[in-house]
ZASE-920589 format. One record per atom (N, C-alpha, C, O): residue number from 1; residue in one letter; atom name; x, y, z. Coordinates in Angstrom, 1 decimal. Last residue first. Layout:
{r NUM,A,CA,{X,Y,Z}}
...
***
This chain:
{r 89,X,N,{-5.5,22.7,-17.8}}
{r 89,X,CA,{-4.5,23.8,-18.0}}
{r 89,X,C,{-4.9,24.6,-19.2}}
{r 89,X,O,{-4.2,25.5,-19.6}}
{r 88,X,N,{-7.3,21.4,-15.2}}
{r 88,X,CA,{-7.4,21.7,-16.6}}
{r 88,X,C,{-6.5,22.9,-16.8}}
{r 88,X,O,{-6.6,23.9,-16.2}}
{r 87,X,N,{-7.0,18.7,-13.1}}
{r 87,X,CA,{-6.6,20.1,-13.3}}
{r 87,X,C,{-6.6,20.3,-14.8}}
{r 87,X,O,{-5.9,19.6,-15.6}}
{r 86,X,N,{-9.7,16.8,-11.8}}
{r 86,X,CA,{-8.6,16.9,-12.8}}
{r 86,X,C,{-8.3,18.4,-13.0}}
{r 86,X,O,{-9.2,19.3,-13.0}}
{r 85,X,N,{-10.2,16.3,-8.3}}
{r 85,X,CA,{-10.6,16.9,-9.6}}
{r 85,X,C,{-9.4,17.0,-10.5}}
{r 85,X,O,{-8.3,17.3,-10.1}}
{r 84,X,N,{-9.7,13.2,-6.8}}
{r 84,X,CA,{-9.3,14.6,-6.9}}
{r 84,X,C,{-9.8,15.1,-8.3}}
{r 84,X,O,{-9.7,14.4,-9.2}}
{r 83,X,N,{-12.3,11.1,-5.6}}
{r 83,X,CA,{-11.2,11.4,-6.5}}
{r 83,X,C,{-10.9,12.9,-6.5}}
{r 83,X,O,{-11.8,13.7,-6.4}}
{r 82,X,N,{-12.9,10.0,-2.2}}
{r 82,X,CA,{-13.2,10.6,-3.5}}
{r 82,X,C,{-12.0,10.9,-4.3}}
{r 82,X,O,{-10.9,10.9,-3.9}}
{r 81,X,N,{-11.8,10.5,1.2}}
{r 81,X,CA,{-12.5,9.8,0.1}}
{r 81,X,C,{-12.7,10.6,-1.1}}
{r 81,X,O,{-12.8,11.9,-1.1}}
{r 80,X,N,{-8.6,11.0,2.4}}
{r 80,X,CA,{-9.9,11.6,2.2}}
{r 80,X,C,{-10.5,10.9,1.0}}
{r 80,X,O,{-9.9,10.7,0.0}}
{r 79,X,N,{-7.0,7.9,3.4}}
{r 79,X,CA,{-7.0,9.2,2.8}}
{r 79,X,C,{-8.4,9.7,2.7}}
{r 79,X,O,{-9.4,9.0,2.7}}
{r 78,X,N,{-7.4,6.2,6.6}}
{r 78,X,CA,{-7.5,6.3,5.2}}
{r 78,X,C,{-7.4,7.8,4.7}}
{r 78,X,O,{-7.5,8.7,5.5}}
{r 77,X,N,{-4.9,5.7,9.1}}
{r 77,X,CA,{-6.2,6.2,8.7}}
{r 77,X,C,{-6.3,6.3,7.2}}
{r 77,X,O,{-5.2,6.6,6.5}}
{r 76,X,N,{-3.3,2.7,10.3}}
{r 76,X,CA,{-3.3,3.9,9.4}}
{r 76,X,C,{-4.7,4.4,9.0}}
{r 76,X,O,{-5.6,3.6,8.7}}
{r 75,X,N,{-3.6,2.0,13.7}}
{r 75,X,CA,{-4.0,1.6,12.4}}
{r 75,X,C,{-4.0,2.9,11.5}}
{r 75,X,O,{-4.5,3.9,11.9}}
{r 74,X,N,{-0.7,3.1,15.6}}
{r 74,X,CA,{-2.1,3.0,15.4}}
{r 74,X,C,{-2.4,2.6,13.9}}
{r 74,X,O,{-1.6,2.9,13.1}}
{r 73,X,N,{2.0,2.2,17.5}}
{r 73,X,CA,{1.5,2.4,16.2}}
{r 73,X,C,{0.0,2.2,16.2}}
{r 73,X,O,{-0.5,1.2,16.6}}
{r 72,X,N,{3.0,1.3,20.0}}
{r 72,X,CA,{2.4,2.7,19.9}}
{r 72,X,C,{1.7,2.9,18.6}}
{r 72,X,O,{0.8,3.8,18.5}}
{r 71,X,N,{4.2,-1.1,19.5}}
{r 71,X,CA,{3.1,-1.1,20.3}}
{r 71,X,C,{2.3,0.2,20.3}}
{r 71,X,O,{1.1,0.3,20.5}}
{r 70,X,N,{5.1,-1.1,16.0}}
{r 70,X,CA,{5.5,-1.0,17.4}}
{r 70,X,C,{4.1,-0.9,18.2}}
{r 70,X,O,{3.1,-0.8,17.6}}
{r 69,X,N,{4.6,-3.6,13.4}}
{r 69,X,CA,{4.3,-2.3,14.0}}
{r 69,X,C,{4.7,-2.3,15.5}}
{r 69,X,O,{4.7,-3.3,16.2}}
{r 68,X,N,{7.1,-5.5,11.8}}
{r 68,X,CA,{6.0,-5.5,12.7}}
{r 68,X,C,{5.8,-4.1,13.2}}
{r 68,X,O,{6.8,-3.4,13.5}}
{r 67,X,N,{7.8,-5.5,8.3}}
{r 67,X,CA,{8.2,-5.0,9.7}}
{r 67,X,C,{7.0,-4.9,10.6}}
{r 67,X,O,{6.0,-4.3,10.2}}
{r 66,X,N,{7.4,-6.2,5.7}}
{r 66,X,CA,{7.2,-7.2,6.7}}
{r 66,X,C,{7.5,-6.8,8.1}}
{r 66,X,O,{7.5,-7.6,9.1}}
{r 65,X,N,{8.1,-4.0,4.2}}
{r 65,X,CA,{6.7,-4.5,4.1}}
{r 65,X,C,{6.3,-5.5,5.2}}
{r 65,X,O,{5.2,-5.8,5.5}}
{r 64,X,N,{10.8,-3.9,4.6}}
{r 64,X,CA,{10.0,-3.0,5.4}}
{r 64,X,C,{8.5,-3.3,5.3}}
{r 64,X,O,{7.7,-3.0,6.2}}
{r 63,X,N,{11.8,-5.8,2.8}}
{r 63,X,CA,{11.8,-6.1,4.2}}
{r 63,X,C,{10.9,-5.2,5.0}}
{r 63,X,O,{10.3,-5.6,6.0}}
{r 62,X,N,{11.7,-4.5,0.4}}
{r 62,X,CA,{10.7,-5.5,0.7}}
{r 62,X,C,{10.6,-5.8,2.1}}
{r 62,X,O,{9.5,-6.0,2.7}}
{r 61,X,N,{12.5,-1.0,1.0}}
{r 61,X,CA,{12.9,-2.4,0.7}}
{r 61,X,C,{11.7,-3.3,1.0}}
{r 61,X,O,{10.8,-3.0,1.8}}
{r 60,X,N,{10.9,1.8,-0.5}}
{r 60,X,CA,{11.4,1.1,0.6}}
{r 60,X,C,{11.9,-0.3,0.1}}
{r 60,X,O,{11.7,-0.7,-1.0}}
{r 59,X,N,{9.3,3.4,-2.3}}
{r 59,X,CA,{10.7,3.8,-1.9}}
{r 59,X,C,{11.2,3.1,-0.7}}
{r 59,X,O,{12.0,3.7,0.1}}
{r 58,X,N,{7.0,2.6,-3.4}}
{r 58,X,CA,{6.9,3.3,-2.1}}
{r 58,X,C,{8.3,3.8,-1.6}}
{r 58,X,O,{8.3,4.5,-0.6}}
{r 57,X,N,{8.0,1.3,-5.7}}
{r 57,X,CA,{7.1,2.4,-5.8}}
{r 57,X,C,{7.0,3.3,-4.6}}
{r 57,X,O,{7.0,4.5,-4.6}}
{r 56,X,N,{9.4,-0.8,-4.4}}
{r 56,X,CA,{10.1,0.2,-5.2}}
{r 56,X,C,{9.3,1.4,-5.4}}
{r 56,X,O,{9.8,2.6,-5.2}}
{r 55,X,N,{7.2,-2.2,-3.3}}
{r 55,X,CA,{8.2,-1.6,-2.4}}
{r 55,X,C,{9.0,-0.5,-3.2}}
{r 55,X,O,{9.3,0.5,-2.6}}
{r 54,X,N,{5.7,-2.9,-5.6}}
{r 54,X,CA,{5.1,-2.1,-4.6}}
{r 54,X,C,{6.2,-1.4,-3.7}}
{r 54,X,O,{6.1,-0.2,-3.5}}
{r 53,X,N,{7.6,-4.6,-6.8}}
{r 53,X,CA,{7.1,-3.5,-7.5}}
{r 53,X,C,{6.5,-2.5,-6.5}}
{r 53,X,O,{6.7,-1.2,-6.6}}
{r 52,X,N,{8.0,-6.6,-4.8}}
{r 52,X,CA,{9.1,-5.8,-5.2}}
{r 52,X,C,{8.6,-4.5,-5.9}}
{r 52,X,O,{9.1,-3.4,-5.7}}
{r 51,X,N,{5.4,-7.7,-4.7}}
{r 51,X,CA,{5.9,-7.0,-3.5}}
{r 51,X,C,{7.1,-6.1,-3.9}}
{r 51,X,O,{7.2,-5.0,-3.4}}
{r 50,X,N,{5.4,-8.9,-7.2}}
{r 50,X,CA,{4.4,-7.8,-6.9}}
{r 50,X,C,{4.9,-7.0,-5.7}}
{r 50,X,O,{4.9,-5.8,-5.7}}
{r 49,X,N,{7.5,-10.8,-6.9}}
{r 49,X,CA,{7.5,-9.8,-8.0}}
{r 49,X,C,{6.6,-8.6,-7.7}}
{r 49,X,O,{7.0,-7.4,-7.9}}
{r 48,X,N,{6.5,-12.4,-4.9}}
{r 48,X,CA,{7.7,-11.6,-4.6}}
{r 48,X,C,{7.8,-10.5,-5.7}}
{r 48,X,O,{8.2,-9.3,-5.3}}
{r 47,X,N,{2.9,-12.2,-5.0}}
{r 47,X,CA,{4.2,-12.8,-5.3}}
{r 47,X,C,{5.3,-11.9,-4.9}}
{r 47,X,O,{5.1,-10.7,-4.6}}
{r 46,X,N,{0.4,-11.9,-2.4}}
{r 46,X,CA,{1.2,-11.4,-3.5}}
{r 46,X,C,{2.4,-12.2,-3.7}}
{r 46,X,O,{3.0,-12.8,-2.8}}
{r 45,X,N,{-2.6,-13.2,-1.8}}
{r 45,X,CA,{-1.2,-13.5,-1.4}}
{r 45,X,C,{-0.3,-13.1,-2.6}}
{r 45,X,O,{-0.2,-13.7,-3.6}}
{r 44,X,N,{-5.5,-11.3,-0.8}}
{r 44,X,CA,{-4.6,-11.8,-1.8}}
{r 44,X,C,{-3.2,-12.2,-1.2}}
{r 44,X,O,{-2.8,-11.6,-0.2}}
{r 43,X,N,{-6.8,-10.1,1.2}}
{r 43,X,CA,{-7.6,-11.0,0.4}}
{r 43,X,C,{-6.7,-11.7,-0.7}}
{r 43,X,O,{-7.2,-12.6,-1.3}}
{r 42,X,N,{-6.1,-7.9,2.9}}
{r 42,X,CA,{-5.6,-9.3,3.1}}
{r 42,X,C,{-6.4,-10.4,2.4}}
{r 42,X,O,{-6.6,-11.5,2.9}}
{r 41,X,N,{-6.6,-5.4,2.1}}
{r 41,X,CA,{-7.7,-6.1,2.8}}
{r 41,X,C,{-7.4,-7.5,3.1}}
{r 41,X,O,{-8.2,-8.3,3.6}}
{r 40,X,N,{-4.4,-4.8,0.6}}
{r 40,X,CA,{-4.6,-4.1,1.8}}
{r 40,X,C,{-5.7,-4.7,2.7}}
{r 40,X,O,{-5.8,-4.4,3.9}}
{r 39,X,N,{-4.9,-6.5,-1.6}}
{r 39,X,CA,{-3.8,-6.7,-0.8}}
{r 39,X,C,{-3.9,-6.0,0.6}}
{r 39,X,O,{-3.6,-6.6,1.6}}
{r 38,X,N,{-7.2,-5.3,-2.7}}
{r 38,X,CA,{-7.3,-6.7,-2.1}}
{r 38,X,C,{-6.1,-7.0,-1.2}}
{r 38,X,O,{-6.3,-7.8,-0.3}}
{r 37,X,N,{-6.1,-2.9,-3.5}}
{r 37,X,CA,{-7.2,-2.9,-2.5}}
{r 37,X,C,{-7.3,-4.3,-1.9}}
{r 37,X,O,{-7.4,-4.4,-0.6}}
{r 36,X,N,{-4.4,-3.9,-5.5}}
{r 36,X,CA,{-3.9,-3.1,-4.4}}
{r 36,X,C,{-4.9,-3.1,-3.2}}
{r 36,X,O,{-4.5,-3.4,-2.1}}
{r 35,X,N,{-6.4,-4.9,-7.2}}
{r 35,X,CA,{-5.4,-5.8,-6.6}}
{r 35,X,C,{-4.7,-5.2,-5.4}}
{r 35,X,O,{-4.6,-5.8,-4.3}}
{r 34,X,N,{-7.7,-2.7,-8.1}}
{r 34,X,CA,{-8.4,-3.6,-7.3}}
{r 34,X,C,{-7.5,-4.6,-6.6}}
{r 34,X,O,{-7.8,-5.1,-5.5}}
{r 33,X,N,{-5.6,-1.6,-9.7}}
{r 33,X,CA,{-6.1,-0.9,-8.5}}
{r 33,X,C,{-6.8,-1.9,-7.5}}
{r 33,X,O,{-6.7,-1.8,-6.3}}
{r 32,X,N,{-3.0,-3.7,-11.0}}
{r 32,X,CA,{-4.4,-3.3,-11.0}}
{r 32,X,C,{-4.8,-2.6,-9.6}}
{r 32,X,O,{-4.4,-3.1,-8.6}}
{r 31,X,N,{0.3,-2.4,-11.4}}
{r 31,X,CA,{-0.6,-3.4,-11.0}}
{r 31,X,C,{-2.0,-2.8,-11.0}}
{r 31,X,O,{-2.2,-1.6,-11.1}}
{r 30,X,N,{2.4,-0.5,-11.6}}
{r 30,X,CA,{2.1,-1.4,-12.8}}
{r 30,X,C,{1.2,-2.6,-12.4}}
{r 30,X,O,{1.3,-3.6,-13.0}}
{r 29,X,N,{3.0,1.4,-9.8}}
{r 29,X,CA,{3.6,0.0,-9.6}}
{r 29,X,C,{3.3,-0.9,-10.8}}
{r 29,X,O,{3.9,-2.0,-10.9}}
{r 28,X,N,{1.5,3.5,-10.6}}
{r 28,X,CA,{3.0,3.7,-10.5}}
{r 28,X,C,{3.7,2.3,-10.5}}
{r 28,X,O,{4.8,2.1,-11.0}}
{r 27,X,N,{-1.1,2.5,-10.4}}
{r 27,X,CA,{-0.6,3.0,-11.7}}
{r 27,X,C,{0.9,3.0,-11.7}}
{r 27,X,O,{1.6,2.5,-12.6}}
{r 26,X,N,{-1.2,1.9,-7.6}}
{r 26,X,CA,{-1.4,0.8,-8.6}}
{r 26,X,C,{-0.8,1.2,-10.0}}
{r 26,X,O,{-0.1,0.5,-10.6}}
{r 25,X,N,{-0.9,4.4,-6.5}}
{r 25,X,CA,{0.0,3.4,-6.2}}
{r 25,X,C,{0.0,2.3,-7.3}}
{r 25,X,O,{1.0,1.8,-7.8}}
{r 24,X,N,{-3.3,5.6,-7.6}}
{r 24,X,CA,{-1.9,6.1,-8.0}}
{r 24,X,C,{-0.9,5.1,-7.7}}
{r 24,X,O,{0.0,4.9,-8.5}}
{r 23,X,N,{-5.3,4.1,-6.4}}
{r 23,X,CA,{-5.2,4.2,-7.9}}
{r 23,X,C,{-3.8,4.6,-8.3}}
{r 23,X,O,{-3.2,4.0,-9.2}}
{r 22,X,N,{-4.9,4.5,-3.7}}
{r 22,X,CA,{-4.7,3.1,-4.2}}
{r 22,X,C,{-4.6,3.2,-5.8}}
{r 22,X,O,{-3.8,2.5,-6.3}}
{r 21,X,N,{-3.1,7.6,-3.4}}
{r 21,X,CA,{-4.3,6.8,-3.5}}
{r 21,X,C,{-4.0,5.4,-3.9}}
{r 21,X,O,{-2.9,5.2,-4.4}}
{r 20,X,N,{-0.6,8.8,-1.3}}
{r 20,X,CA,{-0.9,8.1,-2.5}}
{r 20,X,C,{-2.2,7.4,-2.4}}
{r 20,X,O,{-2.5,6.7,-1.5}}
{r 19,X,N,{0.8,10.0,0.9}}
{r 19,X,CA,{-0.4,10.6,0.3}}
{r 19,X,C,{-0.7,10.1,-1.1}}
{r 19,X,O,{-1.1,10.8,-2.0}}
{r 18,X,N,{2.7,8.7,2.2}}
{r 18,X,CA,{3.1,9.3,1.0}}
{r 18,X,C,{2.0,10.0,0.2}}
{r 18,X,O,{2.1,10.5,-0.9}}
{r 17,X,N,{1.1,7.6,4.3}}
{r 17,X,CA,{2.2,8.5,4.6}}
{r 17,X,C,{2.7,9.3,3.4}}
{r 17,X,O,{3.0,10.5,3.5}}
{r 16,X,N,{-0.4,5.8,2.7}}
{r 16,X,CA,{-1.0,7.0,3.3}}
{r 16,X,C,{0.0,8.0,3.7}}
{r 16,X,O,{-0.2,9.2,3.5}}
{r 15,X,N,{1.6,3.9,2.0}}
{r 15,X,CA,{0.9,4.6,1.0}}
{r 15,X,C,{0.2,5.9,1.5}}
{r 15,X,O,{0.3,6.9,0.9}}
{r 14,X,N,{2.5,3.0,4.6}}
{r 14,X,CA,{3.4,3.7,3.7}}
{r 14,X,C,{2.7,4.5,2.6}}
{r 14,X,O,{3.1,5.6,2.2}}
{r 13,X,N,{0.0,1.9,5.5}}
{r 13,X,CA,{0.7,2.9,6.3}}
{r 13,X,C,{1.7,3.7,5.4}}
{r 13,X,O,{1.6,5.0,5.4}}
{r 12,X,N,{-0.5,0.0,3.5}}
{r 12,X,CA,{-1.4,1.1,3.7}}
{r 12,X,C,{-0.7,2.2,4.5}}
{r 12,X,O,{-0.9,3.4,4.1}}
{r 11,X,N,{1.7,-1.7,3.8}}
{r 11,X,CA,{1.4,-1.1,2.5}}
{r 11,X,C,{0.5,0.1,2.7}}
{r 11,X,O,{0.8,1.2,2.1}}
{r 10,X,N,{1.5,-2.5,6.5}}
{r 10,X,CA,{2.6,-1.6,6.0}}
{r 10,X,C,{2.4,-1.0,4.7}}
{r 10,X,O,{2.8,0.2,4.5}}
{r 9,X,N,{-0.8,-4.0,6.5}}
{r 9,X,CA,{-0.6,-2.9,7.4}}
{r 9,X,C,{0.4,-1.9,6.9}}
{r 9,X,O,{0.2,-0.7,6.8}}
{r 8,X,N,{-0.3,-6.0,4.5}}
{r 8,X,CA,{-1.4,-5.1,4.4}}
{r 8,X,C,{-1.2,-3.8,5.2}}
{r 8,X,O,{-1.5,-2.7,4.8}}
{r 7,X,N,{2.0,-7.2,5.6}}
{r 7,X,CA,{2.1,-6.6,4.3}}
{r 7,X,C,{1.0,-5.6,4.2}}
{r 7,X,O,{1.2,-4.4,3.7}}
{r 6,X,N,{0.9,-8.2,8.0}}
{r 6,X,CA,{2.0,-7.2,8.1}}
{r 6,X,C,{2.1,-6.5,6.7}}
{r 6,X,O,{2.3,-5.3,6.7}}
{r 5,X,N,{-1.0,-10.0,7.1}}
{r 5,X,CA,{-1.4,-8.8,7.8}}
{r 5,X,C,{-0.3,-7.8,7.9}}
{r 5,X,O,{-0.6,-6.6,7.8}}
{r 4,X,N,{0.7,-11.9,5.8}}
{r 4,X,CA,{-0.3,-11.1,5.0}}
{r 4,X,C,{-0.8,-9.9,5.7}}
{r 4,X,O,{-1.0,-8.8,5.1}}
{r 3,X,N,{2.1,-12.8,8.1}}
{r 3,X,CA,{2.8,-12.1,7.0}}
{r 3,X,C,{1.8,-11.3,6.1}}
{r 3,X,O,{2.1,-10.1,5.8}}
{r 2,X,N,{0.3,-12.2,11.1}}
{r 2,X,CA,{0.9,-13.1,10.1}}
{r 2,X,C,{1.5,-12.2,9.0}}
{r 2,X,O,{1.2,-11.0,9.0}}
{r 1,X,N,{0.7,-10.9,14.4}}
{r 1,X,CA,{0.3,-10.7,13.0}}
{r 1,X,C,{1.0,-11.7,12.1}}
{r 1,X,O,{2.2,-12.0,12.3}}
***
């Protein structure tokens, strides 16, 4: 895997593990949702600043975004599709 693939793999894995949608990750990291999507699809080359924002939001170091998956690791499954209904109080 090249660096862009590693970042995409790990971003999605960590995001799904934390049950964060792309929308929520983008909001918390202060980046556009479509940018998060493009990073996970390996369509963008993120800056160190963006990687830092994403890593801090996910609660990991930047180095973890570049960690190669082990042989047993399977591709992260997506979260359930669709937006969650808004809670009206």
